[in-house]
FIVO-493361 format. One record per residue (C-alpha): x, y, z; residue number from 1; residue in three letters; chain. Coordinates in pm, whole numbers, plus 50000, padded with zeros to 5 digits. Last residue first. Example, Ala and Ser with C-alpha at 12.3 -4.5 7.8 and 13.67 -1.06 7.14 Angstrom:
BEGIN
{xx->51367, yy->49894, zz->50714, num->2, residuo->Ser, cadena->A} .
{xx->51230, yy->49550, zz->50780, num->1, residuo->Ala, cadena->A} .
// end
This chain:
BEGIN
{xx->29390, yy->11806, zz->84823, num->229, residuo->Ala, cadena->A} .
{xx->29656, yy->11796, zz->84552, num->228, residuo->Asn, cadena->A} .
{xx->29493, yy->12095, zz->84380, num->227, residuo->Lys, cadena->A} .
{xx->29487, yy->12293, zz->84704, num->226, residuo->Val, cadena->A} .
{xx->29850, yy->12209, zz->84780, num->225, residuo->Ser, cadena->A} .
{xx->29949, yy->12317, zz->84429, num->224, residuo->Lys, cadena->A} .
{xx->29766, yy->12649, zz->84468, num->223, residuo->Leu, cadena->A} .
{xx->29927, yy->12714, zz->84806, num->222, residuo->Asn, cadena->A} .
{xx->30270, yy->12656, zz->84656, num->221, residuo->Gly, cadena->A} .
{xx->30189, yy->12887, zz->84365, num->220, residuo->Gln, cadena->A} .
{xx->30078, yy->13156, zz->84609, num->219, residuo->Leu, cadena->A} .
{xx->30399, yy->13127, zz->84808, num->218, residuo->Leu, cadena->A} .
{xx->30611, yy->13133, zz->84495, num->217, residuo->Lys, cadena->A} .
{xx->30432, yy->13449, zz->84376, num->216, residuo->Ser, cadena->A} .
{xx->30475, yy->13616, zz->84715, num->215, residuo->Leu, cadena->A} .
{xx->30844, yy->13540, zz->84708, num->214, residuo->Arg, cadena->A} .
{xx->30874, yy->13682, zz->84355, num->213, residuo->Pro, cadena->A} .
{xx->30668, yy->13993, zz->84456, num->212, residuo->Leu, cadena->A} .
{xx->30867, yy->14077, zz->84767, num->211, residuo->Leu, cadena->A} .
{xx->31222, yy->14091, zz->84636, num->210, residuo->Leu, cadena->A} .
{xx->31218, yy->14248, zz->84290, num->209, residuo->Leu, cadena->A} .
{xx->30890, yy->14446, zz->84311, num->208, residuo->Ser, cadena->A} .
{xx->30959, yy->14558, zz->84668, num->207, residuo->Gly, cadena->A} .
{xx->31314, yy->14658, zz->84585, num->206, residuo->Ala, cadena->A} .
{xx->31189, yy->14862, zz->84290, num->205, residuo->Leu, cadena->A} .
{xx->30923, yy->15036, zz->84500, num->204, residuo->Leu, cadena->A} .
{xx->31172, yy->15112, zz->84776, num->203, residuo->Ile, cadena->A} .
{xx->31431, yy->15236, zz->84525, num->202, residuo->Val, cadena->A} .
{xx->31171, yy->15459, zz->84358, num->201, residuo->Cys, cadena->A} .
{xx->31072, yy->15604, zz->84696, num->200, residuo->Ile, cadena->A} .
{xx->31436, yy->15679, zz->84780, num->199, residuo->Phe, cadena->A} .
{xx->31497, yy->15841, zz->84440, num->198, residuo->Leu, cadena->A} .
{xx->31194, yy->16066, zz->84486, num->197, residuo->Ile, cadena->A} .
{xx->31315, yy->16166, zz->84831, num->196, residuo->Thr, cadena->A} .
{xx->31667, yy->16235, zz->84702, num->195, residuo->Pro, cadena->A} .
{xx->31521, yy->16435, zz->84407, num->194, residuo->Leu, cadena->A} .
{xx->31308, yy->16663, zz->84625, num->193, residuo->Cys, cadena->A} .
{xx->31577, yy->16931, zz->84669, num->192, residuo->Ser, cadena->A} .
{xx->31604, yy->16958, zz->84290, num->191, residuo->Gln, cadena->A} .
{xx->31245, yy->17077, zz->84270, num->190, residuo->Pro, cadena->A} .
{xx->31068, yy->16888, zz->83989, num->189, residuo->Leu, cadena->A} .
{xx->30889, yy->17082, zz->83714, num->188, residuo->Ile, cadena->A} .
{xx->31113, yy->17292, zz->83486, num->187, residuo->Gly, cadena->A} .
{xx->31292, yy->16980, zz->83367, num->186, residuo->Phe, cadena->A} .
{xx->31468, yy->16992, zz->83706, num->185, residuo->Val, cadena->A} .
{xx->31349, yy->17298, zz->83899, num->184, residuo->Leu, cadena->A} .
{xx->31638, yy->17465, zz->84082, num->183, residuo->His, cadena->A} .
{xx->31547, yy->17570, zz->84435, num->182, residuo->Asp, cadena->A} .
{xx->31590, yy->17893, zz->84631, num->181, residuo->Leu, cadena->A} .
{xx->31425, yy->17856, zz->84971, num->180, residuo->Val, cadena->A} .
{xx->31309, yy->18109, zz->85230, num->179, residuo->Ile, cadena->A} .
{xx->31202, yy->17994, zz->85576, num->178, residuo->Thr, cadena->A} .
{xx->30986, yy->18221, zz->85785, num->177, residuo->Tyr, cadena->A} .
{xx->30954, yy->18380, zz->86127, num->176, residuo->Pro, cadena->A} .
{xx->30704, yy->18668, zz->86164, num->175, residuo->Ile, cadena->A} .
{xx->30769, yy->18863, zz->86483, num->174, residuo->Arg, cadena->A} .
{xx->30492, yy->19101, zz->86583, num->173, residuo->Val, cadena->A} .
{xx->30527, yy->19473, zz->86637, num->172, residuo->Asn, cadena->A} .
{xx->30421, yy->19750, zz->86872, num->171, residuo->Val, cadena->A} .
{xx->30229, yy->19537, zz->87119, num->170, residuo->Lys, cadena->A} .
{xx->29983, yy->19680, zz->87372, num->169, residuo->Asp, cadena->A} .
{xx->29672, yy->19597, zz->87170, num->168, residuo->Arg, cadena->A} .
{xx->29797, yy->19256, zz->87053, num->167, residuo->Met, cadena->A} .
{xx->29632, yy->19068, zz->87343, num->166, residuo->Phe, cadena->A} .
{xx->29294, yy->19194, zz->87226, num->165, residuo->Thr, cadena->A} .
{xx->29332, yy->19031, zz->86885, num->164, residuo->His, cadena->A} .
{xx->29399, yy->19193, zz->86549, num->163, residuo->Pro, cadena->A} .
{xx->29252, yy->19009, zz->86245, num->162, residuo->Val, cadena->A} .
{xx->29511, yy->18843, zz->86025, num->161, residuo->Gly, cadena->A} .
{xx->29667, yy->18927, zz->85689, num->160, residuo->Ala, cadena->A} .
{xx->29983, yy->19108, zz->85798, num->159, residuo->His, cadena->A} .
{xx->30164, yy->19239, zz->85493, num->158, residuo->Lys, cadena->A} .
{xx->30502, yy->19112, zz->85378, num->157, residuo->Ala, cadena->A} .
{xx->30769, yy->19228, zz->85133, num->156, residuo->Thr, cadena->A} .
{xx->31051, yy->19042, zz->84961, num->155, residuo->Leu, cadena->A} .
{xx->31273, yy->19230, zz->84716, num->154, residuo->Trp, cadena->A} .
{xx->31497, yy->18986, zz->84533, num->153, residuo->Leu, cadena->A} .
{xx->31808, yy->19093, zz->84344, num->152, residuo->Leu, cadena->A} .
{xx->31940, yy->18894, zz->84052, num->151, residuo->Leu, cadena->A} .
{xx->32271, yy->18753, zz->83936, num->150, residuo->Glu, cadena->A} .
{xx->32325, yy->18513, zz->83645, num->149, residuo->Ser, cadena->A} .
{xx->32095, yy->18727, zz->83429, num->148, residuo->Thr, cadena->A} .
{xx->32344, yy->19006, zz->83369, num->147, residuo->Thr, cadena->A} .
{xx->32248, yy->19359, zz->83262, num->146, residuo->Gly, cadena->A} .
{xx->32406, yy->19525, zz->83563, num->145, residuo->Ser, cadena->A} .
{xx->32184, yy->19339, zz->83814, num->144, residuo->Val, cadena->A} .
{xx->31852, yy->19186, zz->83716, num->143, residuo->Pro, cadena->A} .
{xx->31535, yy->19266, zz->83918, num->142, residuo->Val, cadena->A} .
{xx->31300, yy->19036, zz->84105, num->141, residuo->Leu, cadena->A} .
{xx->30994, yy->19138, zz->84311, num->140, residuo->Glu, cadena->A} .
{xx->30811, yy->18896, zz->84540, num->139, residuo->Phe, cadena->A} .
{xx->30503, yy->18975, zz->84750, num->138, residuo->Met, cadena->A} .
{xx->30388, yy->18799, zz->85064, num->137, residuo->Trp, cadena->A} .
{xx->30058, yy->18803, zz->85256, num->136, residuo->Asp, cadena->A} .
{xx->30082, yy->18701, zz->85621, num->135, residuo->Thr, cadena->A} .
{xx->29891, yy->18506, zz->85884, num->134, residuo->Pro, cadena->A} .
{xx->30140, yy->18454, zz->86170, num->133, residuo->Ala, cadena->A} .
{xx->30016, yy->18158, zz->86377, num->132, residuo->Thr, cadena->A} .
{xx->29993, yy->17956, zz->86055, num->131, residuo->Ala, cadena->A} .
{xx->30371, yy->17926, zz->86052, num->130, residuo->Pro, cadena->A} .
{xx->30583, yy->18040, zz->85754, num->129, residuo->Trp, cadena->A} .
{xx->30718, yy->17897, zz->85429, num->128, residuo->Cys, cadena->A} .
{xx->30860, yy->18118, zz->85152, num->127, residuo->Val, cadena->A} .
{xx->30936, yy->17983, zz->84808, num->126, residuo->Arg, cadena->A} .
{xx->31176, yy->18086, zz->84535, num->125, residuo->Ile, cadena->A} .
{xx->31154, yy->17873, zz->84223, num->124, residuo->Glu, cadena->A} .
{xx->31405, yy->17821, zz->83948, num->123, residuo->Tyr, cadena->A} .
{xx->31406, yy->17741, zz->83577, num->122, residuo->Thr, cadena->A} .
{xx->31730, yy->17713, zz->83380, num->121, residuo->Ala, cadena->A} .
{xx->31831, yy->17922, zz->83077, num->120, residuo->Lys, cadena->A} .
{xx->32010, yy->18199, zz->83270, num->119, residuo->Pro, cadena->A} .
{xx->32189, yy->17948, zz->83496, num->118, residuo->Asn, cadena->A} .
{xx->32203, yy->18117, zz->83834, num->117, residuo->Leu, cadena->A} .
{xx->32501, yy->18140, zz->84068, num->116, residuo->Gly, cadena->A} .
{xx->32372, yy->18430, zz->84279, num->115, residuo->Leu, cadena->A} .
{xx->32043, yy->18574, zz->84410, num->114, residuo->Ile, cadena->A} .
{xx->32110, yy->18870, zz->84643, num->113, residuo->Ser, cadena->A} .
{xx->31835, yy->18922, zz->84897, num->112, residuo->Tyr, cadena->A} .
{xx->31647, yy->19231, zz->85015, num->111, residuo->Tyr, cadena->A} .
{xx->31400, yy->19210, zz->85301, num->110, residuo->Arg, cadena->A} .
{xx->31077, yy->19392, zz->85373, num->109, residuo->Met, cadena->A} .
{xx->30822, yy->19416, zz->85652, num->108, residuo->Thr, cadena->A} .
{xx->30969, yy->19697, zz->85860, num->107, residuo->Asp, cadena->A} .
{xx->30638, yy->19881, zz->85880, num->106, residuo->Ala, cadena->A} .
{xx->30313, yy->19706, zz->85799, num->105, residuo->Leu, cadena->A} .
{xx->30108, yy->19769, zz->85486, num->104, residuo->Pro, cadena->A} .
{xx->29739, yy->19860, zz->85520, num->103, residuo->Ile, cadena->A} .
{xx->29518, yy->19721, zz->85241, num->102, residuo->Asp, cadena->A} .
{xx->29171, yy->19786, zz->85371, num->101, residuo->His, cadena->A} .
{xx->28983, yy->19468, zz->85458, num->100, residuo->Asp, cadena->A} .
{xx->28714, yy->19643, zz->85665, num->99, residuo->Lys, cadena->A} .
{xx->28877, yy->19522, zz->85988, num->98, residuo->Ala, cadena->A} .
{xx->29190, yy->19714, zz->85886, num->97, residuo->Trp, cadena->A} .
{xx->28992, yy->20035, zz->85864, num->96, residuo->Tyr, cadena->A} .
{xx->28852, yy->19972, zz->86213, num->95, residuo->His, cadena->A} .
{xx->29205, yy->19911, zz->86342, num->94, residuo->Arg, cadena->A} .
{xx->29339, yy->20245, zz->86219, num->93, residuo->Arg, cadena->A} .
{xx->29274, yy->20450, zz->86535, num->92, residuo->Glu, cadena->A} .
{xx->29423, yy->20171, zz->86747, num->91, residuo->Asp, cadena->A} .
{xx->29756, yy->20167, zz->86561, num->90, residuo->Ser, cadena->A} .
{xx->29834, yy->19901, zz->86303, num->89, residuo->Pro, cadena->A} .
{xx->30079, yy->19627, zz->86404, num->88, residuo->Leu, cadena->A} .
{xx->30446, yy->19651, zz->86310, num->87, residuo->Ala, cadena->A} .
{xx->30607, yy->19351, zz->86142, num->86, residuo->Ala, cadena->A} .
{xx->30945, yy->19245, zz->86273, num->85, residuo->Asn, cadena->A} .
{xx->31042, yy->19011, zz->85989, num->84, residuo->Leu, cadena->A} .
{xx->31217, yy->18678, zz->86024, num->83, residuo->His, cadena->A} .
{xx->31482, yy->18459, zz->85866, num->82, residuo->Asp, cadena->A} .
{xx->31580, yy->18093, zz->85822, num->81, residuo->Gln, cadena->A} .
{xx->31767, yy->18007, zz->85503, num->80, residuo->Leu, cadena->A} .
{xx->31760, yy->17735, zz->85236, num->79, residuo->Ile, cadena->A} .
{xx->31980, yy->17739, zz->84928, num->78, residuo->Thr, cadena->A} .
{xx->31975, yy->17527, zz->84613, num->77, residuo->Phe, cadena->A} .
{xx->32107, yy->17561, zz->84257, num->76, residuo->Pro, cadena->A} .
{xx->32187, yy->17834, zz->84312, num->75, residuo->Gly, cadena->A} .
{xx->32301, yy->18080, zz->84576, num->74, residuo->Glu, cadena->A} .
{xx->32072, yy->18283, zz->84801, num->73, residuo->Leu, cadena->A} .
{xx->32280, yy->18566, zz->84944, num->72, residuo->Ala, cadena->A} .
{xx->32210, yy->18792, zz->85242, num->71, residuo->Thr, cadena->A} .
{xx->32301, yy->19144, zz->85136, num->70, residuo->Leu, cadena->A} .
{xx->32640, yy->19306, zz->85194, num->69, residuo->Asn, cadena->A} .
{xx->32757, yy->19239, zz->84837, num->68, residuo->Ser, cadena->A} .
{xx->32442, yy->19422, zz->84721, num->67, residuo->Arg, cadena->A} .
{xx->32599, yy->19756, zz->84815, num->66, residuo->Glu, cadena->A} .
{xx->32552, yy->19927, zz->84476, num->65, residuo->Ser, cadena->A} .
{xx->32206, yy->19777, zz->84424, num->64, residuo->Ile, cadena->A} .
{xx->32066, yy->19861, zz->84767, num->63, residuo->Ile, cadena->A} .
{xx->32243, yy->20200, zz->84774, num->62, residuo->Ser, cadena->A} .
{xx->32071, yy->20301, zz->84449, num->61, residuo->His, cadena->A} .
{xx->31735, yy->20289, zz->84626, num->60, residuo->Pro, cadena->A} .
{xx->31485, yy->20094, zz->84417, num->59, residuo->Trp, cadena->A} .
{xx->31288, yy->20304, zz->84167, num->58, residuo->Ser, cadena->A} .
{xx->31350, yy->20069, zz->83874, num->57, residuo->Ala, cadena->A} .
{xx->31200, yy->19791, zz->84085, num->56, residuo->Thr, cadena->A} .
{xx->30856, yy->19952, zz->84075, num->55, residuo->Glu, cadena->A} .
{xx->30855, yy->20029, zz->83703, num->54, residuo->Thr, cadena->A} .
{xx->30973, yy->19678, zz->83624, num->53, residuo->Ser, cadena->A} .
{xx->31327, yy->19553, zz->83565, num->52, residuo->Ala, cadena->A} .
{xx->31337, yy->19241, zz->83353, num->51, residuo->His, cadena->A} .
{xx->31352, yy->18871, zz->83439, num->50, residuo->Val, cadena->A} .
{xx->31312, yy->18641, zz->83137, num->49, residuo->Asn, cadena->A} .
{xx->31676, yy->18527, zz->83121, num->48, residuo->Ser, cadena->A} .
{xx->31661, yy->18438, zz->83492, num->47, residuo->Pro, cadena->A} .
{xx->31374, yy->18190, zz->83443, num->46, residuo->Arg, cadena->A} .
{xx->31108, yy->18225, zz->83709, num->45, residuo->Phe, cadena->A} .
{xx->30876, yy->18046, zz->83951, num->44, residuo->Ile, cadena->A} .
{xx->30751, yy->18247, zz->84250, num->43, residuo->Ile, cadena->A} .
{xx->30639, yy->18094, zz->84575, num->42, residuo->Lys, cadena->A} .
{xx->30407, yy->18128, zz->84873, num->41, residuo->Glu, cadena->A} .
{xx->30368, yy->17841, zz->85118, num->40, residuo->Val, cadena->A} .
{xx->30143, yy->17826, zz->85421, num->39, residuo->Asn, cadena->A} .
{xx->29991, yy->17486, zz->85331, num->38, residuo->Ala, cadena->A} .
{xx->29966, yy->17411, zz->84956, num->37, residuo->His, cadena->A} .
{xx->30175, yy->17095, zz->84922, num->36, residuo->Val, cadena->A} .
{xx->30167, yy->16912, zz->84590, num->35, residuo->Pro, cadena->A} .
{xx->30086, yy->16537, zz->84557, num->34, residuo->Cys, cadena->A} .
{xx->30328, yy->16370, zz->84315, num->33, residuo->Val, cadena->A} .
{xx->30525, yy->16144, zz->84547, num->32, residuo->Leu, cadena->A} .
{xx->30261, yy->16107, zz->84816, num->31, residuo->Leu, cadena->A} .
{xx->30019, yy->15986, zz->84550, num->30, residuo->Phe, cadena->A} .
{xx->30283, yy->15753, zz->84406, num->29, residuo->Trp, cadena->A} .
{xx->30335, yy->15590, zz->84745, num->28, residuo->Ala, cadena->A} .
{xx->29961, yy->15569, zz->84814, num->27, residuo->Leu, cadena->A} .
{xx->29894, yy->15406, zz->84477, num->26, residuo->Cys, cadena->A} .
{xx->30170, yy->15150, zz->84536, num->25, residuo->Ser, cadena->A} .
{xx->30044, yy->15068, zz->84886, num->24, residuo->Gly, cadena->A} .
{xx->29684, yy->15033, zz->84765, num->23, residuo->Ile, cadena->A} .
{xx->29788, yy->14801, zz->84482, num->22, residuo->Ala, cadena->A} .
{xx->30006, yy->14588, zz->84710, num->21, residuo->Ile, cadena->A} .
{xx->29730, yy->14557, zz->84971, num->20, residuo->Phe, cadena->A} .
{xx->29470, yy->14479, zz->84704, num->19, residuo->Ser, cadena->A} .
{xx->29688, yy->14205, zz->84559, num->18, residuo->Ser, cadena->A} .
{xx->29745, yy->14054, zz->84902, num->17, residuo->Ser, cadena->A} .
{xx->29376, yy->14068, zz->84990, num->16, residuo->Gly, cadena->A} .
{xx->29273, yy->13924, zz->84653, num->15, residuo->Gly, cadena->A} .
{xx->29514, yy->13634, zz->84695, num->14, residuo->Thr, cadena->A} .
{xx->29398, yy->13566, zz->85049, num->13, residuo->Arg, cadena->A} .
{xx->29035, yy->13568, zz->84942, num->12, residuo->Leu, cadena->A} .
{xx->29104, yy->13336, zz->84652, num->11, residuo->Gly, cadena->A} .
{xx->29283, yy->13090, zz->84878, num->10, residuo->Phe, cadena->A} .
{xx->28986, yy->13085, zz->85111, num->9, residuo->Gly, cadena->A} .
{xx->28756, yy->13018, zz->84818, num->8, residuo->His, cadena->A} .
{xx->28991, yy->12750, zz->84690, num->7, residuo->Pro, cadena->A} .
{xx->28990, yy->12586, zz->85035, num->6, residuo->Ser, cadena->A} .
{xx->28612, yy->12582, zz->85073, num->5, residuo->Ser, cadena->A} .
{xx->28563, yy->12366, zz->84766, num->4, residuo->Arg, cadena->A} .
{xx->28805, yy->12093, zz->84873, num->3, residuo->Ala, cadena->A} .
{xx->28657, yy->12097, zz->85222, num->2, residuo->Pro, cadena->A} .
{xx->28313, yy->12035, zz->85071, num->1, residuo->Met, cadena->A} .
// end
């Protein structure tokens, strides 16, 4: 009887170890490839495919001619903190807002200069902001002087929340956000994520080279002891 109970116990330990390794590996790969959808708006583009639209063609000439004074996002990767002072609708317009009318807010735009781009590469511009400031974002890109290595970004925001009582006496609300320019490797992977991906791969490789051989020897030793018993 003891000889029979030992193999069963050994089998349970083996299954538990294998299950633990399998679950850990699946979780690591899930975290690696799982996208994030929380409070992020983004646009993916290739500079060579960006053309001036009807809206961007009407931009003020001063914006284009004085673009050297604009905040720059330089490839392949740039991350900046910024904010918009978004005005709230007046009291007489609140009932329209409550009916989902599209009312833009004042002072809700920023212009950025996009520099150092590879015309044939793929990039993404993403904006991240807190949930306490519900906002809809719109991106407009336009090339500068016929070149695709430099673009201008027009970023606009519209408040998407329902006005609260404490907002009645406020003129505007601050919307902080983070804007990121990121090169997409192979058109899929953000370059800023490569260190994290490399770290996870190193951990998985180290685990397979160091942990699995030791675990295998341990299991073989237990198997021999069971057979000898």
